[in-house]
N, C-alpha and C positions, 0 to 999 in steps of 0.2 A: 345350335352353337357346338364350336367341336367340345370335346373334355380336356380339362387341362393340359393333363399329359401333350396331348396333338396341339393344344394353343400353344402350350410352352416353347414345344419344337419347331411349333410352325413359327415364330420369331415375333410372334401377338407380345403385346404388353399383358403379363400377367399379376395380379394384384394382389396382397393380404386378406385382402376382403372379398373378394368374388368364392362361389362355392368350389371345394376342390381342394382349395387349396392346403388347407390342414392331412388330405390325403397325399398331398405332392413332395409336402416336407416331410410328413412320416417316411415317405418311398427313402427318400432323400438320405433321412437320419439310421433306415438301416442299411444304408447300402453305405454309410459312412460308417455304422456300426463293425460292419462286416472287415471294411479295409484298414479300421484299428486290429481288430483283431488278426490280420495279417502281418501288420506291423508290430506287434508285436514276438519280441522271441524267434530264434531261427527259425526257418521252416525249408527245406529240401526244394528242391524247384517243380519234383510234384505237387506237391500240397501248393505251395505260391502258385500254380496252374488251376491248382481246385478253388480256393480264392477267387483267383480272377475273369474264372465262369461263372462262381456264383455275382463279383460286383458287374459285371458288363451285360447278365441274361441270355450268355452266350458262350461257345467252349475259345480258348485260348487256344490257337497256333501251337503245338508242341515246339515247334523251329523259332519260336519267338521267348527272349529273357524278359522277365523284368525282374528289378531287383528294389525290392520295398526298404523303405517306406514308403510307398504310393498314397498320396493325398490326393482322395478323387469322390467327390459329392455327389454324382449319380450315374454310374455307369453303364446304361441301358441303351442310351444315346451312343455310346461310343463305340468306335470298329475298329479294331486292332488287325493289321495285315500278317503275313509269313515275315519268316528272318529276319525278326527287329530285336533290339536293344537298345532295353528303356532300364536308365541308370536311377540310382537310389534318390530318393527327396525332391519327387518332380510332384507336381500337385494340377492335377486334372481338373477345370470346371467343364464339366460334359453335358451340361444342362440344355445347351443351344448346339450341341451335336459335332464331335469328334471323327472322322474318318482317316486314320492313321493308315497308309498302304505298304508295302512292303519292302524286308530289309531299309526299314529306315531304323536312324541312329541319335537317339536322345539321351544329350548329356545331362548330369544332375543336376539337379534342382530346376530344371524348363520348366516354367509357369502353361499349360494353355486354357483361358480365360475366352471363355465364348458366352458372359451372361456379361448385360451391362446396365445400371439403373436409368430412370425415367433422370430428363434434365429437369424437369419442374420439380422444386421445394418440396411442393405442396403435395407432391407425388413422390418423391425419392423413393419409397417403398418397395414399388412397383420394377417389374426388372423384364429385360427382352433379350432372346439368343440372336445371335448368329452366328453360322458352322464355322468351324475350321475346318481344311482340309489340306493334308499332309502327302503328295505323291509319293511315291516308291524310289527311293536311294537318295531320299534328305538325310542331312544332317545338320541337327540341331547341336549349336557349342551350349555350353554350359554357362545356368544364371540367365540361362535369355528365357523372353518371356512373348509369347505371341495371342495377342488381341482376337476380338470375337471380328469373324467375318474376312480371316486371313485365308488366304489362300497359295501355301509352298510349291512349286513347280517343282519336278521332276531335278532328282539328281543337286538340289541348291546346298549350300552350305551355308551358314546362321552363325555368326563370329560369335565367341563369347560375350552373354552380358549386352547384348541386346535385346530392342524395343522394335518387336516387326508390328507394326500397323496396320499396313495395307499388302499388296498381293507380292509377291516373289517372283519371279520371271525363272522357269525353268534355266538348270545348267547356268546359275552365278552363284556367287557370293555377297551378301549384303553383310552390314556389322555397324551400328553405333545406337543412338537415342535419338531420331526414331532412326531404325538403321535404313540402309540406302545402299542401292548398288556401287560397289567396288570393282569386280573384278567378274570378267562372265570365264567360263571353265570349261576347258578345248581338251576330250576325253584323248585324242592323241598326243596331247604333255604327258599323258601319264602312263608307265607300262603296266602290263596284265599280272606281272610277276609281284610278287609283295616288297619291292624293291623301289622308292617314290625316287626320282629324277629330283637332284637337290635341286632347283628353282624352281616347284611346285612346295618343297618344304618349304622353303623361303618364303612363300604366297602363304602360306598356310599359318606359318608364324605372324606374318603382318596382320591376320584379321582377329 
């Protein structure tokens, strides 16, 4: 049988009554302790990167910015790419695995949730994970929630306050609760310089 860490990450049901669960919880609380230290007071970007390296158990690329506070329960199954910008007050439940691509923008108060509970009320304390995958150049708007097992395709935009319950196609804009596709993104409508065309700005304001 797999050890409880591999079992947890593979998506199998994990119960508080099984061997090794205490070790898993101890590791989670150690991560939360490190995150709490990072979230307390002001730290330079270099120090934040040091904390994130300890949380993720791997180096965070220097081109990625994380603005604390970041609330994260377990960082080892979380991978963050290059050139990302993660705003304040985000919550990552990472036990099921989170993969964030390159140049991903994550707005404030975004929730990435990979863990769910057993629907059986007699076994409700048991949990199982489903990975979240966020492909390159995704933009997730403020106060959105991404639920377990969701994949967000390349270049997609998640409108503010959305609850994403299923996969998001590449190059689309989704919004709502539950989120649904409201627009497709056509790259040729956006100039390569910093001045966006007015129609595109209008579309974003409607998300």
